[in-house]
C-alpha positions in Angstrom: -108.9 9.2 -11.8 -109.0 10.4 -8.2 -106.8 8.8 -5.6 -107.4 9.6 -2.0 -105.5 8.6 1.1 -105.4 9.5 4.7 -102.5 9.6 7.0 -102.6 9.1 10.7 -100.3 11.9 11.7 -99.9 10.7 15.3 -98.6 7.4 14.0 -96.2 9.2 11.6 -94.9 11.5 14.4 -94.5 8.5 16.7 -92.5 6.7 14.0 -90.3 9.7 13.4 -89.7 10.2 17.1 -88.9 6.5 17.5 -86.4 6.6 14.7 -84.5 9.3 16.5 -82.1 7.4 18.8 -81.7 8.4 22.4 -78.3 9.5 23.6 -77.9 6.1 25.3 -78.7 4.3 22.0 -76.2 6.5 20.1 -73.5 5.8 22.7 -74.1 2.1 22.5 -74.2 2.2 18.7 -71.0 4.2 18.5 -69.3 1.8 21.0 -70.3 -1.2 18.9 -69.1 0.4 15.7 -65.8 1.3 17.3 -65.2 -2.2 18.6 -66.2 -3.6 15.3 -63.6 -1.5 13.6 -61.0 -2.5 16.1 -61.7 -6.1 15.3 -61.5 -5.5 11.6 -58.4 -3.4 11.8 -56.6 -6.1 13.9 -57.7 -8.8 11.5 -56.3 -6.7 8.7 -53.0 -6.3 10.5 -52.9 -10.0 11.3 -53.1 -10.7 7.5 -50.1 -8.4 6.9 -52.1 -5.5 5.4 -51.8 -1.9 6.4 -53.9 1.1 5.5 -52.8 1.2 1.9 -51.8 -2.4 1.2 -49.4 -5.0 2.3 -46.7 -4.2 4.8 -43.1 -4.0 3.7 -41.0 -6.9 4.9 -39.1 -6.9 8.2 -35.5 -5.8 8.0 -33.4 -9.0 7.5 -31.7 -8.8 10.8 -35.0 -8.3 12.6 -36.5 -11.1 10.6 -33.7 -13.4 11.8 -34.2 -12.3 15.4 -38.0 -13.0 15.2 -37.3 -16.4 13.7 -34.9 -17.2 16.5 -37.5 -16.3 19.0 -40.1 -18.5 17.3 -42.1 -15.6 15.9 -43.5 -15.5 12.4 -41.6 -13.5 9.7 -44.3 -13.6 7.0 -46.8 -12.1 6.8 -45.5 -9.0 8.6 -48.2 -8.7 11.4 -46.5 -6.2 13.8 -46.9 -8.6 16.7 -44.1 -9.9 18.8 -45.7 -10.1 22.2 -49.2 -9.0 21.2 -49.1 -6.2 23.8 -49.4 -3.4 21.4 -52.5 -4.7 19.5 -53.9 -6.0 22.7 -53.8 -2.5 24.1 -56.1 -1.0 21.5 -59.3 0.1 23.1 -62.3 2.4 22.5 -64.5 4.8 24.5 -67.8 6.2 23.3 -70.2 8.9 24.2 -73.5 9.9 22.5 -71.5 12.2 20.1 -68.3 10.3 19.3 -66.2 7.2 19.7 -62.5 7.3 20.2 -60.2 4.4 19.4 -56.9 4.7 21.3 -54.5 2.7 23.5 -55.0 1.8 27.1 -51.5 2.5 28.2 -48.8 5.0 27.3 -46.4 2.1 26.4 -48.9 0.7 23.9 -49.4 4.1 22.4 -45.7 4.8 22.0 -45.2 1.4 20.4 -48.0 2.1 18.0 -46.8 5.6 17.0 -43.3 4.2 16.2 -44.7 1.2 14.3 -47.2 3.3 12.4 -44.5 5.6 11.1 -42.8 2.6 9.3 -45.9 0.6 8.4 -49.1 2.7 8.6 -51.8 0.5 10.1 -53.8 2.4 12.7 -56.7 4.2 11.1 -59.5 3.8 8.6 -59.1 3.2 4.9 -61.8 3.9 2.3 -63.5 0.5 2.3 -63.5 0.4 6.1 -65.1 3.9 6.2 -68.0 2.5 4.1 -68.3 -0.5 6.4 -68.3 1.8 9.5 -71.1 3.9 8.1 -73.1 0.8 7.2 -72.5 -0.7 10.6 -73.6 2.5 12.3 -76.9 2.6 10.3 -77.6 -1.0 11.2 -77.0 -0.3 14.9 -79.1 2.9 15.0 -82.0 1.7 13.0 -82.4 -1.8 14.4 
């Protein structure tokens, strides 16, 4: 049996070229992926979950202080005023996206909080989700 086919190489080359995103498309995709991760990370923190599982409880004295101020004690969500988590931001370029803090005050709070209850970063399942989100963004 003889099977024959012909391929229009100009159409194939155009499809390959089209699949290669421009620097602007890459920057936009990375920006969307970074913002998506920020949203996911903050939802995780809101549920009381850090990079490797649930947060340890607040110290009893601090829990009492939070309760007196009308703040939640459980789940531990690392938010008193909301300034630290509200300060998380991202910046992207065609080659990378960086998730950071808009102010030095927010960064310092996050560094201190992250030492006791690691939350800022990417865990294994989030890494897979980031990759999947990036593929969707680039090959729309």
